[in-house]
C-alpha positions as CSV (number, residue, x, y, z in Angstrom):
1,M,7.7,2.9,10.0
2,K,7.6,0.7,13.4
3,R,7.0,-2.6,12.0
4,D,5.7,-4.1,15.4
5,Y,2.6,-2.2,14.7
6,F,1.6,-3.4,11.5
7,E,3.2,-7.0,11.8
8,G,-0.1,-8.6,13.2
9,A,-2.4,-6.5,11.4
10,D,-4.8,-8.0,9.0
11,I,-4.0,-5.7,6.3
12,A,-1.1,-5.5,3.8
13,V,1.3,-2.5,4.3
14,T,4.0,-2.0,1.9
15,V,6.6,1.0,2.1
16,C,8.7,2.5,-0.7
17,A,11.4,5.0,-1.0
18,K,11.0,8.0,-3.3
19,D,13.0,6.4,-5.9
20,G,10.4,3.3,-5.8
21,T,12.7,0.9,-3.7
22,I,10.7,-1.2,-1.7
23,L,11.7,-0.7,1.9
24,D,9.7,-2.7,3.9
25,M,6.6,-5.1,3.9
26,N,4.7,-6.5,6.9
27,G,3.6,-10.1,7.0
28,K,0.3,-9.8,5.2
29,S,1.9,-7.9,2.4
30,R,4.7,-10.6,2.1
31,R,1.9,-13.3,2.2
32,T,-0.2,-11.2,-0.4
33,F,2.6,-10.3,-3.0
34,I,5.3,-13.0,-2.6
35,K,4.1,-16.4,-3.5
36,P,6.0,-19.6,-2.1
37,G,9.4,-20.1,-4.3
38,E,9.7,-16.4,-5.4
39,P,12.5,-14.3,-4.6
40,E,12.5,-11.3,-1.9
41,I,11.3,-8.1,-3.3
42,I,12.4,-5.8,-0.6
43,G,15.1,-3.8,-2.5
44,A,13.3,-4.2,-5.7
45,N,11.7,-1.1,-7.5
46,V,7.8,-1.2,-7.1
47,L,7.6,-0.3,-10.7
48,D,9.0,-3.4,-11.8
49,C,6.1,-5.2,-10.0
50,H,3.2,-3.5,-11.7
51,P,2.0,-3.8,-15.4
52,E,0.6,-0.8,-17.3
53,P,-1.1,1.5,-16.6
54,A,-0.4,1.1,-13.0
55,R,3.2,1.3,-13.6
56,S,2.9,4.7,-15.3
57,M,0.5,5.9,-12.3
58,L,3.0,5.0,-9.5
59,A,5.9,6.6,-11.4
60,D,3.8,9.7,-11.5
61,M,3.0,9.5,-8.0
62,L,6.7,9.0,-7.0
63,Q,7.6,12.4,-8.8
64,N,4.1,14.2,-8.0
65,P,3.5,13.0,-4.3
66,R,-0.4,12.5,-3.8
67,T,-2.8,10.2,-2.0
68,N,-4.4,7.6,-4.4
69,I,-7.6,5.8,-3.1
70,Y,-9.5,3.0,-5.1
71,T,-11.0,-0.4,-4.6
72,V,-10.0,-3.3,-6.7
73,E,-11.5,-6.9,-7.0
74,K,-9.2,-9.8,-7.4
75,E,-9.8,-13.5,-6.9
76,G,-13.2,-12.7,-5.5
77,L,-12.0,-10.3,-2.8
78,K,-12.8,-6.6,-2.8
79,K,-10.0,-4.5,-1.4
80,L,-9.4,-1.0,-0.6
81,I,-6.3,0.4,-1.8
82,F,-4.9,3.4,0.0
83,Q,-1.3,4.9,-1.3
84,T,-0.2,8.1,0.2
85,P,3.3,10.0,0.5
86,W,5.4,9.3,3.8
87,Y,7.9,11.8,5.3
88,D,11.0,11.6,7.3
89,E,11.7,14.8,9.3
90,G,9.0,16.7,7.0
91,E,10.7,15.6,3.8
92,Y,8.9,13.7,1.2
93,A,10.6,10.1,1.5
94,G,8.4,7.7,-0.6
95,F,4.7,6.4,-0.6
96,M,3.3,3.8,1.4
97,E,0.5,1.4,0.3
98,L,-2.5,-0.2,2.6
99,S,-4.5,-2.9,1.0
100,I,-7.5,-4.0,3.2
101,V,-9.9,-6.9,2.3
102,L,-13.4,-5.4,2.4
103,P,-16.3,-7.4,3.6
104,E,-19.2,-7.7,1.3
105,V,-21.5,-5.3,3.5
106,I,-19.8,-2.4,5.2
107,P,-21.7,-0.1,7.6
108,N,-21.8,3.5,7.2
109,R,-22.1,5.2,10.4
110,V,-22.8,9.0,10.4
111,R,-21.4,11.0,13.3
112,K,-22.9,14.3,14.2
113,P,-20.7,16.8,15.7
114,A,-20.9,17.2,19.7
115,K,-22.6,20.4,20.6
């Protein structure tokens, strides 16, 4: 991942290796998941950062790569969570998570194919 692309983005991006080791986090991810005074979590295992049942689900996703998309509400914010495998030279290398705060109202635009 080229960190510069995500560093200033208003989405949290976290990248893990296939063994669950946290490899990288952009600034928004660090501010979201690491509170002041807490230790660095890059190098930690993502499974240790999640309670059940999320821990078991992530462990299964690491073994059986697939995309997982859901919304969650926490501290009054609704977020879209997009977890998906990433690949290095065509080989499964782990997964990345994008966490996006959603506005209260989201327009839905239906686009028709060009004729």
